[in-house]
C-alpha positions as CSV (number, residue, x, y, z in Angstrom):
1,M,42.6,7.4,-15.9
2,K,41.5,3.8,-16.5
3,E,43.3,2.6,-13.4
4,K,41.4,5.1,-11.2
5,L,38.1,4.1,-12.8
6,K,38.9,0.5,-12.2
7,E,39.7,1.2,-8.5
8,K,36.4,3.0,-8.1
9,E,34.5,0.1,-9.8
10,N,36.2,-2.3,-7.3
11,K,35.0,-0.2,-4.4
12,M,31.4,-0.2,-5.7
13,S,31.5,-4.0,-6.2
14,L,31.5,-4.5,-2.5
15,N,28.5,-6.4,-1.3
16,V,26.7,-3.8,0.8
17,L,23.2,-2.9,1.6
18,V,22.6,0.8,1.2
19,L,20.5,2.4,3.9
20,E,19.5,5.7,2.2
21,S,17.4,7.0,5.1
22,V,20.6,7.3,7.3
23,G,23.1,7.9,4.5
24,S,24.9,4.6,5.3
25,C,25.5,1.1,4.2
26,I,26.3,-2.2,5.9
27,D,28.8,-4.7,4.6
28,T,29.1,-8.5,4.9
29,D,31.0,-8.1,8.2
30,N,27.9,-6.4,9.5
31,V,29.8,-3.1,9.9
32,T,27.9,0.1,9.0
33,H,29.7,2.8,7.0
34,P,28.7,6.3,6.1
35,L,28.3,7.0,2.4
36,N,30.5,9.5,0.6
37,V,29.0,12.2,-1.5
38,D,29.5,10.1,-4.6
39,G,27.6,7.2,-3.0
40,T,30.6,5.0,-2.3
41,P,31.1,3.6,1.3
42,D,33.6,5.5,3.5
43,M,35.7,2.5,4.5
44,N,37.8,4.6,6.9
45,S,35.1,4.6,9.6
46,G,32.6,2.0,10.5
47,V,30.5,0.8,13.4
48,H,29.3,-2.8,13.9
49,Y,25.5,-2.9,13.7
50,S,25.1,-3.9,17.3
51,D,26.9,-0.7,18.4
52,V,25.1,1.9,16.3
53,S,23.8,5.0,18.0
54,E,20.2,5.8,19.0
55,E,20.3,8.6,16.4
56,F,21.1,6.1,13.7
57,L,18.3,3.8,14.8
58,N,15.8,6.6,15.0
59,G,16.7,7.8,11.5
60,L,16.0,4.5,9.8
61,S,13.0,4.4,7.6
62,F,10.6,1.5,8.2
63,D,11.7,0.0,4.8
64,D,15.4,0.4,5.6
65,A,14.9,-1.1,9.1
66,A,13.1,-4.2,7.5
67,E,15.9,-4.6,5.0
68,L,18.6,-4.2,7.7
69,N,16.8,-6.9,9.8
70,D,16.8,-9.3,6.8
71,W,20.4,-8.5,6.1
72,V,21.6,-9.2,9.6
73,Y,19.6,-12.4,9.7
74,D,20.8,-13.6,6.3
75,V,24.5,-12.6,6.8
76,C,25.2,-13.6,10.4
77,G,22.1,-15.6,11.5
78,D,21.2,-13.1,14.2
79,E,17.5,-12.3,14.6
80,Y,18.0,-8.7,15.7
81,T,14.6,-7.3,15.3
82,Y,15.4,-4.1,17.3
83,F,15.7,-2.3,13.9
84,L,12.0,-2.8,13.1
85,D,11.1,-1.4,16.6
86,K,13.1,1.7,16.0
87,G,12.7,2.4,12.2
88,S,9.8,4.8,12.0
89,K,10.2,7.3,9.2
């Protein structure tokens, strides 16, 4: 049991920004991942932030869009302000 708990803790120690408004997170490689029911990232599927769908962008809350903007700027140096233009909830 301890081994499984430790594995779960390791997954949760990933450096990610949680985007609750779209049920996703973004990692330090700037790949977005859906969140599992337990709140952990689904690392089996992911999309680079520059390739996310219109549906994803339209679903971002303003706060999540602002945080995503800051994340992308801080992590990869891109000033990708499109998120703020789309995040409207």
